[in-house]
N, C-alpha and C positions, 0 to 999 in steps of 0.2 A: 571769075575766081571762085565764086560760090559753085557755079556749075562744074568747074574743074575738080573742086574739092569732092562734090558730090559723086562724081565719076570715079574718083579714087576710092571712095568709100565703098562703092558698089563692088568694085574689083576685090576689095578686102572681104566684103561679106560673102561674095561668091566662093572665094578660097575657104573662108570659115565653114560655109555651108558644106563645101566638098569634104573637108576634114571631119565635120561632124557626121556626115553621111558615112564616110569610111569607118569611123569609130563606132557608129551604130551597128553597121554590118559586122564588124569584128566582134562587138560585144554579143550581137545575136548568134553569130556562129559559136562563139566561146560558150554562151549560155546554153545553146542546144547540145554542144558537145558535153559540157558538164552535166546537163540533164540525162543525156544518154548513158554516160558513165554512172551517174547516180542510180538510173533505172536498172542498169546491169548489175550494180553492186547490191541493190535491194534484191534482185532476182538470185544472186548468188547467196546472199545471206538467207533468204527463204529456203533455197535448196539445201544449204548446209543445215538449217534447222531441221528440215524434214529428214535428212540422213542421220543427224544426231538423235532425233526422236525414234526413228526406225531402229537405229542401233541399240538405243536404251531399251526400247520395247523388246527387242530380241534378246538382250541380256537378261531383262527381268523375266521373260518367258522362259528362258533357258534355266534360270535359277529356280523358278516356280517348279517346272518339270523335274529338276534335279531333286529338289526336297520332297516332291510327291513320291519319287522313286526311292529316295532314302526312307520314307515312311513305309514303303512296301517292303524293303529289306528289314526294317525294324520289326514289322509284323511277323516276318518269317524267324525272328530271333536268330539271326546269324550275324557274325562280324561283317563289316562292310568297309569298302574304301571308296571315297568320292573322286571322280575325276570330271572336270568341267566340259570335256569335249568327247564325243563317242569316237571310237576308232574307225567307224565307217563314214564319218564325216569327210566328204570329198575334198573341200578346201584344206581341211587339216592333214588329210593324207598326202597332199601335194607339198605343204609347207613343212611338215614335221621332220622330214629328213634334214632340212636345213638347220632346224632348231637344235636337233641332237647332235648334228655334226659339230656344232658350236660348243654344246655342253661336254661333248667327248674330249674337246681340247683343254678343258679346265681341270686343274689338279684336284679334283673331287671324286671320291669313290662313289660307285653306283648306290650303295646302301645309305649313303649320307643324304641323298636327295629326299625331299618330301614325297609321300606316297602319290600325290596327284602328278608329280613330275615323272615318276618312275613308270606308273601304270598307264600313262597316256602315250607311251611310246609303242609303235607297232613292233611286235616280236619281243615284248618285255620279258617273256617267260624264259628266254635263254639266259639273260642276265640274272634274273631272279633265282632260277632253279627251284629249289623247294623252300626258299626262305618264307614266302607268304604261308605255305602250310605249316611250317615250324612255328611261326609267329601267331597266325590267326586260327590255326586248326584245319581239320580236313574238309571243311565246307565254309566258304566265305563268299561275300557278294562284291563284285565291282559294279558301282552304280554310276550311271551317266544320265544326262538329260533325256536320252533316247529310251533306255530300259535298264533292267537289272539282269546281270549276268552271274549266276552261281558258279563257282569254281570248286570242283569236286576232286579230291585226291585220295578218298577212301576206297580200298579195293573192292569191299563188298558193295558199296553204292555204285561203283563203276560197273560191277557185274550187272546190277539191276538195270542201269541205264542202257548198256549195250545190248542186253537181251530183250528188253521191252522196247522194241523199236517202233511200235505203234504209239506208245505213251510218250516216248522221247525221240521224235523224228528229226531228222536233219533240217536246218533252216534252208529250205529249198529256194526261197527267193533270193537269198544272198549267193547261193551257189549257182544261179542261173547264168551268171557270167561265163561258166564253163561251156554253155551251149553254143560254141562258136559255129558249129556246123549242124547241130541239132540236139534233141533231148538225148540224155545219157544215163548210165548207172549212178552217177554222182548226184544228179538232179531228180532221179526218179522217185516218186512217193512210194509208200510201203505197199500199195496195190500193185504198182508196176515193177518194183525192184526185183523180185524173184525172177521174172522172165529175163530181165537184162543179165542178172547174175548167173543164171543157168547157161546162157549162150556164151558169156565171156569166160566163164570158168571151164567149160568143156575142152577147149584145146590145150589148157595148161595142166595136163595130167602127167602122171609118172612116166608115161610112155614117150614123152618128148624130151624129158630131162637129160637123156644121154646126148641128144643133139645140142641142147643148151650148154652142156659141159664141154663138148668138143669144139663148138663154135667159139665159146668164151676163151678156151686155151689157144686156139688158132689166132684170134684177134689179139690177145694179150701178148703172145710171143712175137707177133709182127710188130707191135708197139714196142716191145723191149729191143728188138733189132734196130729200130729207129732211134730209140733213146741211147743205146750204147755207141752208135756211130756218130753222135753229135760231137761237136767240139766242146772244149773245156768251158765254154760260155754257159753250158747247162741246157736243160730242157726249156724251150721257150715257153710252153703252156701245158703243164701237167693236167690241169682240169679240162682243157680242150680235148687233149688226146684221150683221155678217159671217157669223156662223153662220146667221142667217135666210136671207141670200142663198144660201149654200151649200146649205142644206136645201131651199129652194124649187127650186134647180136640179136637185138630185138627184131630188126629187119629180116634177118635170115631165118629166125625161128617162127615168128608170128605170120610173116608175109611172104616167105621163101624168096627173098630178095637178097642176093649175096653180093657183098662189097668188099674190096680190098682195103685194108687200113691205110689211111694217109695222115701224116703228122701235121702238127699245128703250123710248122714252117713250110709246109707243102700244100697250099691251098687248092681246092678243087677248081677245076676249070670253069665250071658254071655253077651258080648258086641255086638254080631252080630247074634245070633240065631232068635231073634224076630225083626219084622219090627221096633218097636219102638226103641230098643237099637241099631240096625244098623243105623236108621236115626239119632239118638242122636250122634253117633260117627262121621258120615258123617258131620253134622252140626258143630260139634266141630272143625273139621278139614277142614272147607270149603276152607280156603285160599290155602293150598297146593293142594287141589283137583281141584281148578280152574286153577292152573298153570301146574300141571303134570297130564296127563291122568290117569284115575284110573286103566286102564289095566296095565300100567307100574308099578304102586304101588302094584298091586297084583300079579306081576310076582315073582315066587318062586326062579328064577335063580339070581335075583339081591340082593346083600347084603345091604338091605335098613335098616335104624334105626327101631327099634321095633314100634315106633309110627306111622311111615309112612306105615309100612307093615300092621299093625292093620287097619289103614284108608283104605288101598286098599282092604283088606278082607271085611270090612264093606261096601264099595262102591259096590263090587261085590254082597254081600248079599242083599243090599237094591234094586239093580236092579232085582234080582231073586224074591224078595217079590212083587215088582211092576208088574212084568210080571205074577206071579201067580195069583194076584188079578185081572188083565186084562183078563186073560184066564178064570178064574171063572166066571167073569161077562159076557164074550162072550158066554160061555157055557149056561148060563142062558138065554141069549137072544135068542140063537138058539133053546132052548127047549120051548120057549114061557112063561117062568116063570119070575116073577119080580126079578130084581137084588137087590143089596144092598141099592139102593136109594141114594148112595153118589156120589162123584165126578167120581168114576169109571163107573157108569152107564151112565153118560153124555159122557165120554170118549169112551165107547164101542159104543155107538150110533154113535159118530163122526167117529170111525173107520169103522163101517159098511157103513156109507156115502162115506168115502174115497174109500173103496173097489168098490163100485158101480160106482164112479166116474172115477176111473182108468180102469174100465172094458169096458167102452164105447169108441168108436172111432169116431171122435177124442175127447179126454177128454175136459172137460169145460175149459174155460179161467181161468187164475190164479185168477183173481179178483171174478170169479163167483163160485169158489169152497167152499164147506161148511164142508168137512170132515177133519180129522186129521190122519197123518200116525202114525205108532207104534213109530218111533223115536220122533216125535213131541209130542206125548202123554207122552213119558218118559221124555222129556225135560220139558214140562209143570208141570209134577208132581214133578220133582225136584225143580223148581222155586216156585211152590205153597208151598211146604214144607218149603223152605228156606225163602221166603218172608213172607208167611202167619204165619209162626210160630215165627221167630226171631225178627220181628218187634214188635209184640204184647208183646212177653216175655221180651224183652229189655226195653220196655216202662213201663211195670208192675214192673220190678226190680228198675227202677228209682223211680217210685211212691211209692214203699213200703219203701225204704230208706228215701225218703222225708217225708212221713207220720211219721215215727219214729222220725225224726228230728223236726216235727211240731205237737206236741200233741194237740194244739188248734184246728188243722184242723181235727184230729181224733174226737174231741169232737163235732165239727161242723157237721161232717158226722153222728155221733151217734144219734144226734137230729132227723135227717131225717129218719134214718133207724128204730128208735123206733116208729116214728109216722106211717111210711109206713107199717111196719110189725105188729104194735100193740102188739108186744111181743108174736106173735103167734108162736106155735111150728109146725103148718101145713106147708106143702111144699109151698115154694114161687112160686107164679103164674106169669108167664112171662108177660101176657097181662096187668095184673093190676099193677104189681110192677115195671117193667122195666121203663115205662114212668115217674114214680113218683120219681125215684132215680137220680134226676137232679144233686144234689151235688156229689154224687159218679161218675156220668158221667163227671162232671166238673173237677174233679181230674185227670181223664184220658186225657181230652182235654188239660188242663194247662200242664200237664207233656209233651205231644206231642209238644205243642207250644215251650216249652224251650229246649226240648230234641228230636227233630225230628229224626227218623231213617235214612232219607236221607235229607241232608241239602241243597243240590243243585240238581235241576232237569236239567240234561244235554240235550241240543238240539244242532242242527247244521244247517248250511246253505249250500246247495249244488248248488243253483242258486241264482242270485242277488234277495234281497228282500227288501221291505220297511217296516218300523215299526214305528208306532206312539208312542213316548215317551213324555208324557206330552204334550206340545205345539209344539214340534218339530217333523219332519219327519226324520227318520234316514235311510240312505241307507247302506245296509250290503252287502258287496261282498263275494263271496265264495273263498276258504272255510274258514268259520269263526265259532268257537264255540260260543254257545249262552247258558248261564247258568241262569237259573230261581233261583234266591237267596231265598229259602224258609226261612232260618234262619234269613235273613236280614229283611224281611217283617214281620215275626213273632215276632221280637223283636224291631220294629221300634216305637219310641215314638209317631210318628204321628198317628199310628193305635191302639196303645195299652196303651196309657196314659204316665204319667211322670215317672212310675216305671215299665218299660216293662221287666226288668230283674229279678224282684221278683216273686217267685213261689206263686201265690196267686189264688187258685181254685175259690175263691168267685167273681173274676172278671168275670166269665162265667154265673153268676147268675143275671138275670134281675128281678126287682121287689123284692128285698130280703125281707124276713119276718122281720117286725120290732121286736126289742127286748125291753123288759121292765125289766131293771136290769138284774138279773141273771136268770130270768124266761125263759124257752125254748120257742119257738114259738108254736102257736096252729097248729091243723091239717089244719084249714082253712088258716091261714096265709101262711103255707108252701105250700099249693096248688096254691097260687098265684105267686110262683117263676117260672120263665121260663129260659131255657137255651139261652144264647146269640147266635145269628146268625151273625158271624164276617162280616165286609165288604168284598165284593168278592175279591178273590185272595189275602187276607192278612193272611190266614191260609191254608197251603198247605200240611197237614199231608198225605192226600190220593191223592195229586195232584188235579187237576180240569180238566174240559172239557172232551172230548170223551175217553181220555186214562187214566182217574182216576182209582183208585184201585177198583176192583170189590168186595173186601172183606171188605169194610169199615164197614158195619153193623155188620158182623160177629165179627170183632175186638171190636166194641163198646159194643156189647152185652156181649161178654166174659169178657172184662176188667171191665165193670160196676158190673157184678155179682161177680167177684173175689174181687174187692174193697170193695164192701158191706160185703162180708164175713169176710174179714180181720179185720173190725171194729165192726161187730156185736158180742157184748158179749166179745170182746178181745181188748187189747191195745198193740201196739208195742212201745219198747223203745230201745234206744241205750245202750248197755252194756258199762259201764264206765271202764276206765283203772285206774290203781292205781293212786291215788291222784287227779283224775279228777272229776270235777263237772258235773252236768247234762247239764249245758249250754255248757261247753266245749265239751262234748260228742257229743252233737247235731251239734255243729259247725264242728267237725271232720267228722261227716256223710255227711254234706253238702259239705265239700272239697272232700270226696270220690266220691260223685255224680258228681262233676264237673271235676274230673280227668278222662278224657275220651280218646279214640282213635277212628279212623275211619278206620278200616280194610275194612269191607264191609259196615257195618251199625254202626251207633253210639252206643257206648258201654262203660260201665265203665272199666277202666284199671284193677282194682283189687277191686271188690265189696266186696269180702270176708274178706278184711282187717278190715271192721267194722262189729261187731257181734251185732245182734238184740235179743231182749229177748220179747217172746210173752206170755202175762199173761192174765188170765181170769178176767173179771170184773162182778159185780152184775148188 
C-alpha cells in the first residue's frame, strides 16, 4: 500500500514538474518578448529625443539667424518685415501651395493677414501690388533666416541699380537652374554678358519686323477661323491656342521653321517628332526640367511616371533638333552659301569666332572674347524659346480674356482698326499700319503693366555699395539681395493716377480723339492720338538699362498684330453658365484672370475654366 501510494505520488510529481517546466518556458518567452519590446521602445524614445533635439536646434538656429539679419536691416535704417522661412527653402516651396490654397478658401481678405503670412507666399507681389511701398516707403527690407532682401520702388534708385550692372549683378547662383542645356545670357556674369547680348540681339533688328508682322497676322487669322467654326460650347483652351500662335511665330522668324496652326481640340499627331511639338512639351514641363537633368528623365532604366518620361524624350528630341539646325547652318557657312537668316545664322557666326579664338595661343582674355561655344549656343536657344515665347504668349492670354470681359474696349479698338485698314481686303502693310495701331498697342502695354511676366527683377550686392533713394544715401553691406519691384512701381498711384489697379488701355493714349455723341472719331482725329511714354523706370516690362530685353520690338509687333486680328470683324464674349447674366459672366472672367500663380512667369492658374465664344460681326 505504501509502495502503491508512492508510485501515485511520483506520477503526480512528474505531472507537476511538466507543468512547471511549461510555465517556466512560457514565462521565459514572455520575459524575452517583453524585454525586446522594452528595448525597442527605448530605442524609439531615444530616436524621438534626437529628432526633437535636432528640430529644436534647427528652430533656435533659424531664430538666431533671423535676428542677426534683422540687426543688419536695422543698421541700414530701413523698415523691415520678418518672415520665418526663406522663399528659396525647397521643402517650403513644395508645401506652401497647399497652405495657401487652404487660406484662399477662408473668408479673409489678403490685407488682413499678418505680414509674415502675406510675404511668405511665392508671388506675393501680385496680391500686394504697391501696398508695401505706400505703407513702408520706396525702400524696405524683407528679412529671412537666410538673408536680407531690399525692395526698391524709387525710379531714381532703380535707374542706378539697372545701369550699374557691375555693382548690382544678377544672383547668378539662383539663376543657374536655367542652364538646362548650357550657360546662357541669363546666367552670364558681367564679363561674359556683352558677347551673349550682341549675338542674341543681332537677328532681332528692324529688318525682320516685317516678317514678324506678316507671320503673326497669318497665325492669328488661322486661329480665328478655327475659333469661329467651333460649336456653341465655346473655345476649349484660349491659352493653349495663343501659345501655339506665339510658338509658331517664333519658330518661323527665329529658326525659319514654318508650321500651320492647329487648335487645342486638334492635338498634334506626335509630341516629339517635330521641333515645334518637342519644344511645346518642354515648355509645358519646364519646372521639373529645371530641377531634374533631362538625361535622367530620358533614362530608360528608371521607372518614371509617364509624364516625366515623355518630358525627357521631348528634351532629348529638342536638343537633337537644335543641333541639326546648327549643323545645317554651319555647313551653309562653310560652303559660302547664305544661311536661313534667323537666329541660327548669328549663332553659327559666333561659333566660328569661338573656334578661331580658342585656336590661338594664348587665347584672348575673357572680357575680350566675341564668340560662343556649342554649349552656350544651346543654353541661349533654350532661354530664347522659354523667355521669348512664354512671356508674350501669357500676356496675350491675359489680354484676350480681358477683352472678352470688356466689350467696350473691343468697340474702341474696332474704331481704330476700321479707320486704319479702311475695310481693305489687301494685305496689311507693316510700315504703314503698325505705327497707326496705337490703341491695339495700348492694350498690350496695359496688360503688361498689370500682369508683368516678371514682377521682381532680382539683383545682389557682393561688395559694399551706396545707393541714392530719394533724399537719403543708403549704404548696403554684402551679401544683400536687392529687388527691383516692377509690380509696385507699375501700380503706384503716384505714377499711374488714382485708379492704378483698373485695366484701362485708354490711359496709354495721349491726345485722345474727341467724341461727338455716339459718332466715331474721324481719321484726322485718330491720327492725333499718341502713345504715352511713361516716366522713366515706372514701367519695367522689358527691364531698363544695358541689360534690358533685346526682344522688346519683336513682342510688341507680334502682340499688336494679334490683338488687331482678334477684333477685326470679330467679337469675343464670355460663354454664360446656366442662370448667369452677361455681367456676371464678365466678372467671372476677370476673377479667372486675377487667379494667378508664379511658377516661373506670371500665369493664370486655370484659364480654361472660362470659355470664350468668337463670333463674326458685319
